[in-house]
Every structure is written in structure tokens, then in C-alpha cells.
NUROFI-249544 format. One record per residue: residue in three letters; y, z, x of N, C-alpha, C, O in turn. Coordinates in Angstrom, 3 decimals. Layout:
// NUROFI-249544
{'ALA',{Y,Z,X},{Y,Z,X},{Y,Z,X},{Y,Z,X}}
...
This chain:
// NUROFI-249544
{'MET',{-7.837,-41.943,-34.613},{-9.205,-42.129,-35.027},{-10.178,-41.372,-34.136},{-11.194,-40.859,-34.604}}
{'LYS',{-9.852,-41.307,-32.824},{-10.761,-40.636,-31.906},{-10.871,-39.142,-32.220},{-11.939,-38.547,-32.074}}
{'GLU',{-9.759,-38.544,-32.651},{-9.805,-37.126,-32.999},{-10.698,-36.887,-34.200},{-11.450,-35.912,-34.224}}
{'ALA',{-10.632,-37.745,-35.185},{-11.458,-37.596,-36.383},{-12.938,-37.740,-36.028},{-13.771,-36.999,-36.549}}
{'ALA',{-13.268,-38.671,-35.162},{-14.665,-38.849,-34.751},{-15.143,-37.635,-33.964},{-16.288,-37.209,-34.117}}
{'GLY',{-14.286,-37.079,-33.131},{-14.647,-35.890,-32.368},{-14.887,-34.690,-33.259},{-15.818,-33.917,-33.031}}
{'GLU',{-14.051,-34.531,-34.273},{-14.244,-33.432,-35.215},{-15.517,-33.605,-36.025},{-16.206,-32.625,-36.310}}
{'ALA',{-15.839,-34.832,-36.398},{-17.073,-35.097,-37.135},{-18.285,-34.763,-36.270},{-19.259,-34.190,-36.759}}
{'ASN',{-18.229,-35.119,-34.989},{-19.336,-34.797,-34.087},{-19.501,-33.293,-33.932},{-20.627,-32.796,-33.916}}
{'MET',{-18.415,-32.572,-33.818},{-18.495,-31.114,-33.696},{-19.053,-30.485,-34.971},{-19.787,-29.498,-34.916}}
{'THR',{-18.704,-31.059,-36.110},{-19.237,-30.555,-37.374},{-20.749,-30.746,-37.423},{-21.472,-29.842,-37.841}}
{'VAL',{-21.223,-31.892,-37.008},{-22.664,-32.169,-36.998},{-23.369,-31.219,-36.035},{-24.417,-30.667,-36.369}}
{'ILE',{-22.810,-31.024,-34.852},{-23.413,-30.112,-33.874},{-23.471,-28.688,-34.426},{-24.471,-27.992,-34.252}}
{'THR',{-22.407,-28.261,-35.084},{-22.371,-26.924,-35.671},{-23.435,-26.763,-36.746},{-24.119,-25.740,-36.794}}
{'ILE',{-23.579,-27.752,-37.597},{-24.594,-27.691,-38.662},{-25.991,-27.645,-38.068},{-26.837,-26.890,-38.545}}
{'VAL',{-26.245,-28.434,-37.042},{-27.568,-28.437,-36.402},{-27.855,-27.080,-35.764},{-28.965,-26.564,-35.895}}
{'LEU',{-26.880,-26.497,-35.080},{-27.073,-25.187,-34.459},{-27.316,-24.100,-35.498},{-28.157,-23.226,-35.290}}
{'ILE',{-26.597,-24.142,-36.603},{-26.819,-23.171,-37.681},{-28.231,-23.312,-38.232},{-28.894,-22.309,-38.494}}
{'ALA',{-28.698,-24.539,-38.411},{-30.061,-24.761,-38.912},{-31.109,-24.212,-37.947},{-32.103,-23.626,-38.376}}
{'ILE',{-30.888,-24.399,-36.649},{-31.831,-23.886,-35.653},{-31.880,-22.357,-35.687},{-32.962,-21.770,-35.650}}
{'VAL',{-30.715,-21.711,-35.756},{-30.660,-20.253,-35.811},{-31.348,-19.737,-37.073},{-32.074,-18.744,-37.015}}
{'LEU',{-31.133,-20.387,-38.197},{-31.788,-19.981,-39.444},{-33.296,-20.125,-39.351},{-34.029,-19.253,-39.817}}
{'ALA',{-33.771,-21.209,-38.758},{-35.210,-21.426,-38.634},{-35.850,-20.349,-37.766},{-36.882,-19.787,-38.134}}
{'VAL',{-35.254,-20.063,-36.635},{-35.800,-19.037,-35.740},{-35.725,-17.657,-36.404},{-36.675,-16.877,-36.328}}
{'GLY',{-34.618,-17.364,-37.040},{-34.460,-16.087,-37.735},{-35.473,-15.900,-38.843},{-35.992,-14.800,-39.031}}
{'THR',{-35.762,-16.956,-39.578},{-36.752,-16.882,-40.653},{-38.127,-16.548,-40.103},{-38.835,-15.722,-40.679}}
{'VAL',{-38.515,-17.165,-39.012},{-39.825,-16.895,-38.401},{-39.906,-15.436,-37.956},{-40.915,-14.770,-38.189}}
{'ILE',{-38.858,-14.944,-37.324},{-38.861,-13.566,-36.829},{-38.915,-12.565,-37.985},{-39.683,-11.603,-37.934}}
{'VAL',{-38.115,-12.780,-39.012},{-38.076,-11.858,-40.148},{-39.412,-11.862,-40.892},{-39.899,-10.801,-41.282}}
{'ARG',{-40.007,-13.032,-41.095},{-41.307,-13.087,-41.773},{-42.374,-12.342,-40.993},{-43.202,-11.651,-41.586}}
{'SER',{-42.368,-12.472,-39.677},{-43.331,-11.766,-38.841},{-43.144,-10.257,-38.947},{-44.117,-9.509,-39.050}}
{'MET',{-41.895,-9.817,-38.922},{-41.621,-8.385,-39.049},{-42.054,-7.854,-40.412},{-42.591,-6.751,-40.504}}
{'MET',{-41.826,-8.624,-41.462},{-42.225,-8.202,-42.804},{-43.739,-8.106,-42.912},{-44.261,-7.179,-43.530}}
{'SER',{-44.443,-9.053,-42.317},{-45.906,-9.030,-42.349},{-46.445,-7.809,-41.611},{-47.356,-7.140,-42.100}}
{'ASN',{-45.892,-7.520,-40.446},{-46.337,-6.357,-39.677},{-46.041,-5.053,-40.410},{-46.849,-4.124,-40.379}}
{'THR',{-44.894,-4.980,-41.062},{-44.543,-3.788,-41.828},{-45.486,-3.600,-42.993},{-45.878,-2.473,-43.295}}
{'ARG',{-45.856,-4.681,-43.655},{-46.789,-4.605,-44.790},{-48.154,-4.110,-44.327},{-48.762,-3.267,-44.987}}
{'LYS',{-48.640,-4.622,-43.203},{-49.935,-4.186,-42.675},{-49.892,-2.712,-42.275},{-50.830,-1.959,-42.539}}
{'SER',{-48.797,-2.314,-41.638},{-48.645,-0.921,-41.226},{-48.610,0.010,-42.431},{-49.209,1.085,-42.397}}
{'SER',{-47.923,-0.384,-43.490},{-47.851,0.423,-44.706},{-49.213,0.546,-45.369},{-49.589,1.622,-45.835}}
{'ALA',{-49.954,-0.558,-45.412},{-51.290,-0.524,-46.004},{-52.216,0.353,-45.178},{-53.054,1.067,-45.730}}
{'CYS',{-52.073,0.304,-43.871},{-52.879,1.145,-42.989},{-52.610,2.617,-43.273},{-53.540,3.417,-43.375}}
{'THR',{-51.338,2.969,-43.400},{-50.971,4.354,-43.692},{-51.507,4.776,-45.056},{-51.964,5.907,-45.218}}
{'ALA',{-51.456,3.876,-46.036},{-51.968,4.183,-47.371},{-53.477,4.422,-47.345},{-53.999,5.144,-48.195}}
{'CYS',{-54.177,3.832,-46.392},{-55.628,4.019,-46.276},{-55.993,5.209,-45.399},{-57.174,5.478,-45.183}}
{'GLY',{-54.995,5.922,-44.893},{-55.277,7.130,-44.135},{-55.298,6.954,-42.632},{-55.781,7.835,-41.921}}
{'GLY',{-54.791,5.848,-42.131},{-54.763,5.631,-40.693},{-53.348,5.520,-40.180},{-52.388,5.826,-40.887}}
{'TYR',{-53.228,5.078,-38.937},{-51.915,4.788,-38.381},{-52.001,3.512,-37.566},{-53.048,3.195,-37.001}}
{'TRP',{-50.905,2.787,-37.508},{-50.836,1.470,-36.879},{-50.548,1.652,-35.400},{-49.519,2.215,-35.025}}
{'LYS',{-51.463,1.172,-34.554},{-51.270,1.305,-33.114},{-51.857,0.080,-32.429},{-53.040,-0.218,-32.592}}
{'GLY',{-51.053,-0.617,-31.679},{-51.529,-1.757,-30.908},{-52.091,-2.890,-31.751},{-53.007,-3.592,-31.323}}
{'GLY',{-51.549,-3.069,-32.937},{-52.010,-4.150,-33.808},{-53.288,-3.834,-34.559},{-53.891,-4.728,-35.152}}
{'GLN',{-53.712,-2.575,-34.544},{-54.914,-2.169,-35.269},{-54.630,-0.914,-36.076},{-53.756,-0.117,-35.736}}
{'CYS',{-55.380,-0.759,-37.140},{-55.296,0.428,-37.969},{-56.319,1.429,-37.432},{-57.525,1.214,-37.551}}
{'THR',{-55.839,2.512,-36.848},{-56.684,3.477,-36.160},{-56.748,4.771,-36.948},{-55.791,5.149,-37.625}}
{'THR',{-57.903,5.457,-36.853},{-58.043,6.751,-37.519},{-57.339,7.831,-36.710},{-57.145,7.689,-35.503}}
{'TYR',{-56.959,8.907,-37.383},{-56.268,10.002,-36.703},{-57.210,10.787,-35.794},{-56.778,11.352,-34.789}}
{'ASP',{-58.496,10.823,-36.144},{-59.430,11.593,-35.312},{-59.989,10.776,-34.140},{-60.795,11.282,-33.359}}
{'GLY',{-59.562,9.518,-34.019},{-59.978,8.688,-32.893},{-61.377,8.118,-33.010},{-61.919,7.614,-32.027}}
{'SER',{-61.975,8.187,-34.197},{-63.352,7.714,-34.357},{-63.463,6.203,-34.484},{-64.576,5.678,-34.481}}
{'GLY',{-62.371,5.499,-34.592},{-62.427,4.042,-34.680},{-61.289,3.469,-35.495},{-60.243,4.091,-35.677}}
{'THR',{-61.525,2.268,-35.977},{-60.490,1.600,-36.752},{-60.780,1.736,-38.244},{-61.910,1.992,-38.659}}
{'VAL',{-59.738,1.559,-39.025},{-59.826,1.652,-40.483},{-59.725,0.248,-41.053},{-58.905,-0.548,-40.595}}
{'ASP',{-60.553,-0.069,-42.053},{-60.431,-1.352,-42.736},{-59.351,-1.203,-43.804},{-59.596,-0.655,-44.879}}
{'TYR',{-58.162,-1.694,-43.495},{-57.025,-1.535,-44.404},{-56.893,-2.703,-45.370},{-55.977,-2.708,-46.192}}
{'ASN',{-57.779,-3.694,-45.300},{-57.668,-4.867,-46.183},{-57.791,-4.484,-47.652},{-57.153,-5.102,-48.504}}
{'SER',{-58.599,-3.475,-47.960},{-58.713,-3.061,-49.358},{-57.396,-2.475,-49.860},{-57.067,-2.611,-51.038}}
{'CYS',{-56.653,-1.834,-48.991},{-55.359,-1.277,-49.384},{-54.305,-2.372,-49.553},{-53.301,-2.161,-50.233}}
{'LEU',{-54.519,-3.518,-48.952},{-53.594,-4.638,-49.143},{-53.748,-5.256,-50.529},{-52.803,-5.845,-51.053}}
{'THR',{-54.925,-5.126,-51.123},{-55.183,-5.817,-52.386},{-55.332,-4.911,-53.597},{-55.332,-5.404,-54.725}}
{'ASP',{-55.461,-3.589,-53.402},{-55.722,-2.744,-54.553},{-54.476,-2.098,-55.154},{-54.586,-1.167,-55.952}}
{'GLY',{-53.301,-2.579,-54.779},{-52.073,-2.107,-55.389},{-51.438,-0.915,-54.695},{-50.392,-0.437,-55.134}}
{'LYS',{-52.047,-0.420,-53.615},{-51.462,0.718,-52.906},{-50.324,0.292,-51.990},{-49.444,1.093,-51.675}}
{'ASP',{-50.338,-0.958,-51.565},{-49.324,-1.395,-50.605},{-47.988,-1.643,-51.288},{-47.914,-1.798,-52.507}}
{'VAL',{-46.960,-1.677,-50.499},{-45.609,-1.921,-50.998},{-45.386,-3.424,-51.021},{-45.544,-4.090,-49.998}}
{'ASN',{-45.024,-3.958,-52.166},{-44.761,-5.399,-52.265},{-43.417,-5.700,-51.647},{-42.402,-5.097,-51.993}}
{'ILE',{-43.430,-6.647,-50.724},{-42.198,-7.014,-50.025},{-41.715,-8.342,-50.570},{-40.686,-8.853,-50.127}}
């Protein structure tokens, strides 16, 4: 009986660890997808993504890429 209880405990621990890895992985993948979408929209608006901002190539400032997120130019992920 003790062996069966030990195996059941290991099964529960394994399931909990798998759930934790999936939860952390989901957060990381969603963040990467969001950043990729913003970067793509920035490029579609004529800028480039640098330091979390959409910057112009001539260095004159930042680009408002929000319109490119909503007007169908961005890649749907």
C-alpha cells in the first residue's frame, strides 16, 4: 500500500509541476507575441522598434504606430 501512495504523490507532484511550467510559458509566449505585433506595426508605419519605442529612421522622434495596429496593416497573430 505504501508504494501505491508514494506513486500517487509523485503523480500529483508531476501534474503540479507541469501546470506551473505551462503557466510560466504561456506568460512568456504572450509577451513575446505582443512585442512582435508592436514591432511589426511600427515597421508598417515606417519606423523601427528600439528600446520599447517606435523610432523614426531620421532620428526626429517617435512614430505613433497605434493607427497601424488598427487599420489592418499589422499581422494578425
